[in-house]
N, C-alpha and C positions, 0 to 999 in steps of 0.2 A: 109254807114260812120256813125259815131256817131258825133253830134255837140252839144257843151255845150255853154250855155249863161253864161259868167262870169260876175257878177254884179261889174264891177269897172269902174272908169271913163276912157271913150274913147274906153273901150273894146267891140270888137263884137263877134259873135259867133265863137268859135275855133274848127275847125274841129280836129277829134283825128284819128290818124293812129293807129287803136286799134290792128290790128294783127290777129283778129279772122279768122278762115277759114270757117265759116258757119255763120248762122243767130245769131245775139245778142237776148238772150231770156230776159235778164234783165239788168237793170242799177240800181246800189244803191250808194248813197252818205253816207258817215259816218257822225257822229253826228255834227261835225264842218263844213261840207260841203267842205273840203279840200282834200278829198281822194275819189276815185271812184273804185266800183269793178263792172266788167263786167262778164257775163257768156253766154255761147253760146252752139249751136248744134254741135260744135267741141270738146265737153267734157271738155273744159279748163275755168278756172277762171283767170283774170287778174286784177291786182290792178294797180291804177295809182295816183300818187300825182299830186295836181295842183299847180303850182309854183306862185309866186306873179305876174309875167307878163302873166299869163294865159296858159302857156304851161303845157303839160301833161307828165310826166315822169314816165315809167312804173317801177314798184317796186316790183311787184311780178307775177308770171306767173306759175301756176301748173295745173295738170290734175288729179282732185280727183274723177272722176266718169268714167264709161265705157258706160255712155249714155248721151243723151243731158242734159245739166245742165239748169233747168229751172228757178230758183230763187237764189238770193244771198241776205245776211242779215247781217248788223253790229249790233253788241251787244254795249250797253252804254259804253262809254270810261272809266268809273269807273273800268271796269273789263279788262282793257288794249285794245289792237287792236284785237278784236276776231271776226271772220267771219264764218258764216254757209252757206252752200249751199246745194241744192237738186236736185234730177234728176229722169229722166225716168228709172233709174237702181233701184229705190225703196230705195235709201239710203240717209242719211243726213251726210254730212262730217263737222267736227268742225275744224278750223284752228285759230292759234294764231301766232302773229307776235313777234319773240324773237329779241329784239334789240342787235345790234352787241356791243361786248366789246370793250373797249378801250385798245390798246396795246402800251404803249409809246405815241408817238406823233399822232398815227393812230388810227382811228376809224373804226372797223370793220363793214361792211354792215349788215343790218337787214335781217332776213330771216324768211319766213313762214314756221311753223311746223305744221304737222298734229297731232291733239289731240285726235280725237274720231270719231267713225263711229257708227250711229244709224241704226239698221238693222230690225226694228220691221214690217215696212210695207212690205205687198205683192204686192202692186201695184205702179205705178208712184207717187211720192210725188210732188204735184202742187204748195204749197205754205209753207213758213216758215216765222216765225218773231219772235225776241227777246221781252220779255215782258217788260213794263215800269219799269224803274229803282226801283220804290218803291215796285215792286213784285219780287226783286232779280233776280238772273241769271236764268231766265227760257225761254224755247224755245217752241213755239207752231208750229205744222205741220198739214198739211192737205193733204190728198191723193185721188187718182182717185176713190177709192171705197167709198168714203164719209166718211172715218175715220179721226177723229181729235185725235191728240195725244200731250200731254204735258209733257216736261222734265225739270229737274233742275240739275244744276250742284252740286255735292256733296261737292266740295270744289273748292271754285273761284280760289284757289293757284294751284290747280291741275285738269285742264279741260279734263283729260284722263277719267273721272268717271262721268257719267250722270245717275240720276235715272229717269226711267219711271215712272211718277206720276200718270197718269190717261188717260183715252181716252173715247171719245163718238162718236156716229155717227149722222151725219147731218140727219134731217127729210127728208122722202121720199127715193126715189131710185135714185135720180139723182147724179152726181159726184160732188166732191167740188173742186173748181178752186183756191180759193185764201182766204186769211184771214187777219184780221187788229185788233191789240189790242185796246182798249179804254185806252188813255193814262191819263183820269182823275183819280186823288186820290179818293180812297173810293170806287171804282168799280173795279171788276175783270171781264171784259166783252170782248167777241170776236163777230166780225162780219164776216160772212162767205159768200162768193160768190159761188153759185151753177150753175149747169147746168139743164135743162129743166126737170121738173117732175110735172105732173098735179096735184098732191097730196100735193106738198109743195111749199113753196115760194122759188124762186131762191135767195133771200137775207134774211139771218138767222141771229139773234143776239142772243147770248147765254151767260149766266151769271153764275158765281160760287155763289150758295146760301149758306145760313146760316147752312144748312144741309151737306155742303161740296159737293153737287152735281151740275154739270152744267145743267141747264135747258134752254130751248128754250124760248125766251121772245120777244115781240114786232113783230116778222115777221109775224104775221097775219094782221098787220096794213100796211105792204108793198104790194103795188098793181103793180107788174111787170109782164107785158105781154111780157116778152122777153125770148129768148131761152136760154140765158146764161148771167152771170155776170162774166167778166173777171178779174176785180180788184175791191177792196174795200179799204177804207181809212178813219180812224177817224181823225178829225183835232184835233190839239193841243188844250188843253181845255182853256187855258188862263184865268181862273176863271170865265168863263161863267157859267150861271145857266142852260145851255142846252149843248148837243154833236151835232156835225155836222159829218155826215156821207155820204161819196161820193161813187158812183158806177160807174164803166166803163162797159156799156151794149153791147152785141152783135149785137142789132138793130140799133148800132150808136148812141145812146142816152148817155148823161152825165146826173146823177141825184144826188141831194143832198137832205137829210132829216135833219130836225131839231129834234131831240129827247129830250124831256124835263122831267126829273123825276118829279113824282107827290107826292113823299114821301121821308123821309129821309133815306138814306142807313144804313143798319146795318154793321155788321162785313162782310167785302168783298164785300160790295155792296149788300148785300141779305136783302130781307125782310123775317124775320122768321115766318111770318104769314101763309106760305105754298106757293106751286106753283100756286094755283089759284089766290090768292090775287096778287102774283107778275106780273102776266100778265097784272094788272091793274095799274102797277108803273109807266108807262110811257105814254106820249102823243107823237104821232109821226106825223109831218106835211112835206110833200114834198114840196120844196121850189125852186127846179130847175127841169126840165125835158125838155132837150133840146137835138134835132138832128143836132145841128150846123155842126158837124163833117161830117155827110152823110155816114160815113164808120164804120165797126166794130171798137169799141174803145177798146184799149188793157189797157191802164194804167191811173190812176189818182193819184196825189201827192199834198200835201199841203205845203205851206211855214211854218215857224217856228211859226207864230203867228196864224195860221189858219184863215187868211183873204183872201188867194188867192190860188186858186186851178189850176194846170196844167192838161191837159189832151192830150193824144196822141192816134192816130188810124191808121187803116190799111193803109192808104194813105200816111202815114208819116207825116201828119199835127200835130201841137202842138198849143193848144189854152190855154189863160189864163183867168181864170174867177174871178170876184169880185162883191161885190155889189155896186149898185148905191146909189145916194142919197136917194132914195125911199125905199131901202133895197131889190131890186130886183136883182137877180144874172144874169149877163151878162158877154159876152166876152169883157174883158177890154182892151187887146192890143193883138198885132201880135208879137210873139218872134222875134229877130233880124235874125234869120236864115230863117224866110219866107217872109221877107220885100223885095220889089223890088230894 
C-alpha cells in the first residue's frame, strides 16, 4: 500500500487504496502538493486529488504503455495540468487534463487526454523530468543505454508537437537510471545517476555551455564507490550561493553534496573560456554520507525550501534529514507511518 503523511493539524498517515495490480514504481506530487500521480508495473498511471480532510479521490486512470511504467513527472502549472510517463517499452507519453465544460447548472468532469508519444529511444526509458519554469516547457529523458534526450513543446497551446532538441550520452558504458534538473536561475544543468562503470563516476553533472554544447562537469570530484545511483535530486535554491545535490545509492547510503560556483555564470550558466576552464568552475563538498537505512535506497526528495530531505529504501522505511545546530545533516524525525 501507499501511505501519505498529510501536514495538517491532527492528521496522521493516510493509507491509499491505490488499485494498482503490480509494484508501484514511482509516486509524484504536483507543484502544489494537492495531486498525486502513481505508476506501476501493471502498465497504468493513476491520478489522485487530496481533499482537505486528507482523503484521496481518484480522478484519472489510464494505461499509456505496453510495459512497466517506471516514472511519472508533472510540468509546471503555468502550462496547465500536464503529465509525462516513461516505460520499459522505450516510449514517453504526454498527457494533459482537459477541464470539463459547464452545461447549464452542471459541470462536466475533467478528463485526461493523450497528447504525444516520444519514440526516439531503442531501450527502456528510466527517467524523465520537466525543466524548471524559466527554461520553458522542456522535458529531459534518460535511457538504459545511457542516452539523454531533450525535448521542447513547439507550441504550449498544442502539446501534440514536441521538438527533439538534442541528445548526449553519459560518460562510460554504464546505464543511466535517473536525472534531475538544477532549479537555480542562470544555470542549465542536469545531474545523472548511473550504474557501475569503472571508467566513469556513477554520479555525473552536465551543463549546457556558451557553445550550446552539453559538457560533463564536476563528476571527477564525486567519490562514489557504489554499484549504482538509483535517484538524484537538486534542492530548490532559495537564493543560496551554492547547490545541494542528493543521491539515493544502491549500497544503502544517502549522500548530499554542496556544490559552490567559483565564478559568475554566463549565458545559460556557461563559462565561455572553454571546457577545460569550466571543469574548475565548481567546488564540491560531500556533507552527508550515511548508511542509516541499511538497505538499497530507492528515492530521495526535497521539501519546497530545500531544508529537509526525505529518503526511502528497499525495506519500505522512510527517513527525514535536516541540519542540526552545528550544520550537520542528521535524521531529524520518524514519519508518522513508522511510529509505534
